[in-house]
N, C-alpha and C positions, 0 to 999 in steps of 0.2 A: 476261951472261944465261946461265943454265943451262937446258937443255931435256931433260926425261926422258920417254921414250916408255913409255906404259902400255897400249898397244893401241888399234887402230882409229884414232880421231882424238883420243884422250885423251892429253894431254901435261901435265906439270907444269913450268911456267915459273917460274924464280926470278930475281928482279932486285932488287938492293939490299935484300935482306931481305924483299921482297914476293913472295908466291906466288900464282900464277894457274893454276887447273886448268881445262883446256879439255874440253868435251864429255864429262862424267864417264861412263865405261864401264869402270872399272878392275877391278870385281869379276869380270868374265867370265874373265880370265886372270891373276888375282892370284897364283895358285900359282906362276906363272913370273916375276912381277915382284917378289914379296915386298912389294907395296905395302899398307900398313895405314893406312887413313884416320884412325884414332883417334890415331895417333902423328905426324901431320903438323901443319902450320900452314897453313891455307888462308885467304887474304885475299879472293880473287875467284874466282867460277865464270864462265867465259866460254863461251857457247853459240852455235854456228853455225846450228843448226836443230833441229827438234823430233822427229826420228826416234828410235826407241827405243835404237839403238846409239850415241846421242849424249847422251841425257838419263837413262838408266836409273838412274844412281846420284846424281842431283842431290839428291834428298830426303835421302839418307843424309848427304851432305856438309853440308846445312843443319842437320840434327839435331846433328851433331858440332860444327859451327861456325856457330852462329846469328848471329854478328856479321859473317860474311863477306857480300860483296855479289855479287849475280847481275848479270852484264852480258849484255844481249841485246836483241832487238827488243821493242817494247811488248807484243806478243802472247805472247812467251815469258815475259817478266817477270810479266805478268798471270796467266798460267797457274799459276806457282809461288807467286804472291801473297806474296812475301818482302819484308819491310819495308825491307830494305837494297838494293833493286834499283836498277840504273843502266840505264834503258831508253833506248837510242839507236837510230838508224836510218841508212840509207844517207847518207853524207856527214857523219855525226856521229862524235864521238870521246869516249872516256872518258879522263880525264886524272888522273894522280897522280904525285907526285914530278917527275922529269924525263922521264917516259915518257907517250906518248899512244898509245892503241889506237883505230885508225880502222876503221869498218865499211865493207866493200866488197862488191859483188854476188858471187853464185855462181849457176851454172846447175844447178839440182837441183829437188827438191820439198821440202815441209815440212808435216807434220801430226803431231800427237801419236798415240801408239798407240791412244788411245781415240777417235780421229777428230777431235779438236778442231783447229781451224785454228791453224797455227803460224807465221803470217807468211811472209816470204820467206826462203829460205836465204841465207846470207852467208858471207863470210870476214873476216879481220881483218889489219891491218898494224900491227905493233908498231914504234913509232918512238922511238928513244932513242940519244943520243950519236952522232948522225950515221949510225946504222945503221937498216935497215928489214928486219924479219922478217915474211914473208907466210905466214899460216896460211890455206890456201885453203878448208878445209872440204870438203864433198862437192861436186864440180863437174866439169863437162865443160869442154872448151876453149871460151873465149869471147873475143871481140874486146876486151872491156873490159880484159883483162890488159895489153894494150899501153900503156894509159894510166897504169898504176900507177907505172912508173919515171919517167914525165913529171910526175906529180902529187906523188910522194913522194920522188923521188930514187932512186939505185941500190938495187936489191933485194939486200940482203946474203945472205939465205937465204930459200928458199921451201920450205914444207912442203906437199907435193902428194900427192893420192891417186893410187895407181898400180894399183889392183886391177881396173880395168875393171868391166864389168857394170852397176854402179850409178854409176860415176864414170869419170873418165879412166883409160885404161890407161897403162902405162909409156911406150909409143911417143908417145901424145898428150901426156903430161905432159912428156916430153923436148922435144917440139916447143914446148909452151907456155913452158917455161923458156928455151929457146934463142932462139926467134923473137919472142916477145911480151914476156915478163918481162925478157929480157936478163940473166938471173940465172945465175951460175956455180956456185952451191952449192945442192943440193937434198937434203932428207930425205924419203923416201917414207912414206906412211901409207895406211890403209884397204886393207890387203892381207892375205891368208891367214887372216883371222879366221873366215870361213865358206867352204864349198865354192865358191860362185859367184865368189869373189874370190881364189882360189888363183892364184898367179903362178909363172912360171919366173924365179927370181931372177937367174940367170946371164944370161938373155936381157935382163932389165930393166937390169942393170948395163951390158951392152954397148950398149944403145940410148943411154944417157946418155954413155957413154965416146966414142961416135962424134961427139957434139956437144961434147966437151971440157968436160963438166960434172962437177964434184966431187959425186958422188952416193952417198948412204948408204941402205941398207935397214936400219933399226934393229932390233936385237934387243929383245925385251920387257925393260924395265927399264934399257935403255941410256941413258946421259946424254951430252949434247953441250954444248959451251960456245961462245958467240959473244962 
């Protein structure tokens, strides 16, 4: 699996030729990522919740790729009214090829910019070839995290918010990774996009280093491989 960071909680996941775009918000900083939606191949749009910085570019994706499928809670799918929706809920999974994407809880809020109810916020666990990648979405620390490695197996990689203010800060994310998720590799997200979530990157790296966690603060457009 390849994972490309496009800002905030927007990532492009590529696995066996299938592409999954999470929480589309790529236009906000595209001059730094060079991401051009018209030159991509998007098979699925994966949405964690309804806030504007997670759904701003969904409609543009669907205009460019009308055959792609939207994965999210029923309220999310109903809002976009896209014919290829895959509406799941907590405990449910979307399956294709040899990968399963399972929906898990997140502690946050969820409503669309126009005030429409957006269901409950969530995260996802990508399960493939004995690996588990946890995309946390916007969340605070929650006890449920301790059950994820018990339910799904070892968490190979966690993508965790580190910006504080609206989500976990780096200190809390490091605690969650070490004590609850038992995960040794973390990519940070939801940081530096807006003034309230500006972070001290050196301090964040030190907090994870103290817990012996392989931690990356991604640059815009940076790609990782699992």
